[in-house]
Steps between C-alpha positions, in 0.01 A plus 500: 500500500740764617518647844667805654658421836633859535149619554346218681784317661479601853129535522414172330773301673362637830145409385594138461632488858263324727394699806578846372256741665344823397560851622452865439762732368515778749272415796127553526314671209444872531153643531315504164539820313496588121828570330578868537414745230772710356363835619812699390472378129406777256191467274500224245656582156249507210659218302319170486772321300861587435799299378847546349683236310851510365571333164802305411632796305485728801179688395198518728125458453273676752132439532255656743133587556359790686208750487737786441471695175889483445808343659855635473765230534837600655789257518707519820775277646385561853134398591483793739588757245247742364686637202671313217482443126153541352452209249149582398149623579197280407128457585413375838476141377776415253800301401830689461816364337835633604747387226844359581754771505263774601620482858861480603639189678396479862486223769120528487247730347179586676204674329299759682148511372371852556120545447347829432307460826578271802819358631781361286605142488851349450540175308799307365587162355509269800821323394840657573650279238746320722639203309616336824152528664247458234203507747607830657206736450313783655214393730308825431299643214174328594157669567312419820134430542440858637676676218850551645817377337805314643798733457782379270868524606422401867491126526659236273470123482766277364665163464842436655755784491810300530643558163432883454773680296659818617287685242187330626589586864539864380150483345356395835665800673374732222144399582539591874488148620642490852372175644509135371271251686605138438227240539717200427607225744852474656633251247390717205661809659821315565519350147405829316557797715359828367749721318412852628675832484587711789195705592236221479421344832437125525229333707394144533137392512528123462163352414583152610715584805437275800655755745143547643434119522305262289160641561190507270169671540326171412616143517778474244373167384153637439648786294721260308203264409275789412759666277582167334134428424438862369803474276384167352154647457632814320723297277812675635813434295709501817358357818792614698400862435138423566609388849756782547268794453246424775789426727625859459177595670482219756876490602553736793864576388367640182293739700803655650667524167202679333458731804864594486484566126187728525623700792839542334334639180296737710800624701765522233562861375614389158376242248499134608565174300387162629580171341544118535672273249280512189294796614168330437385291803603655838539835312174436316298446823671795665411731223140367490469578867648846454276592203190358662571698816527817289163432337603363165208271361558126493494482127794744474687316781464174306624660182811637673563149646474333160737757340795293642428252218582776239795662697658155555433384148308183624145417448503276817685725746172570702148374490194697610371207698801529737429870581129427553592220737679743724198752496270202565711412816473862615124475478491165674724607790400852550171563319630816319813650361486788754498251774802319360699822487388598846489178691742274309770746380444731800509819278352774706276781374784753514724289272206448252451879503875563447505255192199666341634852564839401348387285208170646383428807296 
């Protein structure tokens, strides 16, 4: 059995200490209130599905579905651009191939899907193709339960950024990335410091930091025993991970980290990237929290989580039971995801509204 001390080291070690108490993250829980609606968001776009995939030869395949009679596809290098290179017009529901060589070389191509009625939607291949950070990908491009879409080109998730080449650093700048939030612990940051170009601000949000003490929302021993039993019952391939995911919800230090990450994304003027070492566990839960907060359905959140297996080229990089264990701990401690965001992470209604206004279309 393999374990991952980088994820669970501080929390699990603390859990094994006798006499460790419980505590809340930022004082008494706030009065109950639903997560704020994004009142400033425009009406939902008409697309029910939309994807863009880049082939190994550089060509693209676009697929989408909408009630529109026709859709015009415009290639742009800036997701905010409204004019570009028209690559085709199709029915409202269609698949469109853009052959290799049809578009000139660019750091990243976005495709603006313009229906004959209703708002346009911008999609792109999620990967930026960074050889030094294989799990670097766009967190957007997902539809919410109420028909909005998470914007692409605003938030990225990644594995460690310590070996970025000069060209890859330029790619980050070309995508308007101005903030890098590092979820790793102090040793990881010391051993593999991020390689960032001037113009990208660096911020630490250490998920296992003990700077706020060794506090848990429930007895750490109870959490440990429950997580171990659940991992055995689910047939987990890695009990260390089965334990680590619930602790990301139960450990008070993690609350501070996720609070800082979400508020940083909301406040940052440019695009944000956040990462840990492999970009799958601490980053995976962070993105699950962000997408769920935005209204992305659980099935889509789970698919995004499992995609780390493909990006990292490993069938065992992540396991669905680990993510579900974290959501189960949320339900156990708070009763609902909204309460976790509000009372555990202390994300206020204004920040939720800012995230939705910034990231949803």
